[in-house]
Structures are given as structure tokens and as C-alpha cells.
C-alpha positions as CSV (number, residue, x, y, z in Angstrom):
1,M,-2.4,-11.6,-5.3
2,S,-3.1,-8.4,-3.0
3,N,-5.6,-10.4,-0.7
4,G,-3.1,-13.3,0.0
5,F,-0.5,-10.5,0.3
6,K,-2.9,-8.4,2.8
7,K,-3.4,-11.6,5.0
8,L,0.1,-12.6,5.0
9,F,1.2,-9.1,6.7
10,E,-2.3,-8.2,8.5
11,D,-0.2,-8.6,11.8
12,R,2.4,-5.9,10.9
13,D,1.3,-1.9,10.6
14,L,1.9,-1.9,7.0
15,E,0.6,0.9,5.0
16,D,1.2,1.3,1.3
17,I,3.6,-0.7,-1.0
18,N,4.2,0.0,-4.4
19,I,5.6,-2.6,-6.7
20,V,7.5,-1.4,-9.9
21,F,8.7,-3.5,-12.7
22,V,11.6,-2.1,-14.4
23,N,14.2,-3.0,-16.9
24,S,17.9,-3.6,-16.3
25,E,19.0,-0.5,-17.2
26,Y,16.7,1.4,-14.7
27,I,17.5,-0.8,-11.8
28,Q,21.2,-0.4,-12.8
29,D,20.6,3.4,-12.3
30,L,19.0,3.0,-9.3
31,N,21.5,0.6,-7.9
32,M,24.2,3.0,-9.0
33,E,22.5,6.2,-7.4
34,Y,21.7,4.6,-4.0
35,R,23.7,2.0,-3.2
36,D,27.0,3.0,-5.4
37,I,27.1,-0.1,-7.2
38,D,27.0,0.2,-11.1
39,A,25.4,-3.2,-12.0
40,P,21.7,-4.6,-12.3
41,T,20.0,-6.4,-9.7
42,D,17.2,-8.6,-9.0
43,V,15.1,-6.2,-6.4
44,L,15.6,-2.8,-4.6
45,S,13.2,-1.1,-1.8
46,F,13.1,2.2,-0.5
47,N,11.1,3.4,2.5
48,I,8.6,6.4,2.1
49,S,7.5,6.3,5.6
50,K,7.6,3.9,8.5
51,N,5.8,1.3,7.1
52,S,5.2,2.1,3.5
53,G,7.7,2.1,0.5
54,E,8.4,1.0,-3.2
55,I,9.5,-2.1,-4.5
56,Y,11.7,-2.1,-7.6
57,I,11.8,-5.6,-9.5
58,C,13.6,-6.3,-12.4
59,P,12.0,-9.3,-14.2
60,E,15.0,-9.3,-17.1
61,Y,17.4,-9.8,-14.5
62,I,15.3,-12.7,-12.5
63,Y,14.5,-14.6,-15.8
64,E,18.1,-15.1,-16.4
65,S,18.1,-17.9,-13.7
66,F,14.4,-18.8,-13.3
67,Q,11.5,-19.8,-15.7
68,G,8.2,-20.9,-15.8
69,D,6.5,-21.4,-12.2
70,E,9.8,-20.7,-10.8
71,F,9.9,-17.4,-12.3
72,E,6.4,-16.5,-10.6
73,E,7.6,-18.0,-7.5
74,E,10.8,-15.6,-7.4
75,I,8.8,-12.6,-8.1
76,L,6.8,-13.4,-4.9
77,R,9.8,-13.9,-3.1
78,L,11.3,-10.6,-4.0
79,I,8.2,-9.0,-3.1
80,I,8.2,-10.7,0.1
81,H,11.9,-9.6,0.7
82,G,11.3,-6.2,-0.6
83,T,8.5,-6.0,2.1
84,L,10.6,-7.2,4.9
85,H,13.2,-4.4,4.3
86,I,10.5,-1.7,4.3
87,L,9.5,-3.0,7.7
88,G,13.1,-3.0,8.9
89,Y,14.6,-6.1,8.1
90,D,18.1,-5.9,7.1
91,H,20.7,-8.2,5.4
92,R,23.5,-7.7,7.9
93,E,21.3,-8.7,10.6
94,S,20.6,-11.8,8.8
95,L,24.5,-12.7,8.0
96,N,25.2,-12.2,11.9
97,C,22.2,-14.2,13.0
98,S,20.6,-11.7,15.0
99,P,18.5,-13.0,18.2
100,N,15.8,-11.0,16.4
101,E,15.2,-13.0,13.4
102,D,17.0,-14.0,10.3
103,M,15.6,-12.1,7.3
104,F,16.1,-14.8,4.7
105,L,14.4,-17.6,6.9
106,K,11.4,-15.0,7.6
107,Q,11.2,-14.6,3.7
108,E,10.9,-18.4,3.0
109,E,8.4,-18.8,5.9
110,L,5.9,-16.0,4.7
111,L,6.5,-17.4,1.1
112,L,5.4,-20.8,2.2
113,K,2.4,-19.1,4.2
114,Y,1.6,-17.2,1.0
115,K,1.2,-20.5,-0.8
116,K,-1.0,-22.1,1.8
117,I,-3.4,-18.6,2.0
118,C,-3.8,-18.8,-1.9
119,S,-4.5,-22.6,-2.1
120,S,-7.3,-22.7,0.6
């Protein structure tokens, strides 16, 4: 995964991304502490410095909706999603369809690009 991931973001000044897989209770605690939401979620990301950070993913939460190949694809999607947050993308901008770039469209574009990189 890492070689494809590096190629995916080679045009960005991405430094270091740590991916941490956690259980529902742990991500719920993080969600409460940092977002004041007392519920588990699929992914949270935190900047450590300008272009580095940590992505917390909860496989338990994801598995409720996705199994098999879909599960693996959703994990990749969430890694890309978290990385976009670390690079400065925001949901609010996506919801307002900012002139910059829609985060969710960018996420899906990068997922397709990742699949092409890995299949070649």
C-alpha cells in the first residue's frame, strides 16, 4: 500500500502519516474529546504539523456497513479522506462546493487513481 500511496500524493508536500486502527470505544472517546460528539465514527484525523498527522480508523464501525472487498476499499477511502484533511481539505468547503475543490470528489478521484497505480 505505501508505494501506491506515496505515488498518489507525490505532488503534495506530504511528510509523515501514521495510521492507527482502534476499536469503537477508543474512537468514541476521541470523538467526544475533540469534537464533543459522544458516538463512534469511522475516521478521525489530526494534524501534527503542517503536512503530517495521524489518522484513526475504526474497522468495527466500518464493518457494520462493508464486508469483503468493499471493506478493504472503504479502508483505503478513509485513509485518503484522512490524508486530505491533513492536507487542509474540509467538509464545510465541500458542502458549499467551494471554487477550490470538492473534498469528496477529490477523495473518489484519488481512490480511482490509487487502484490504477496498484493494477499497473
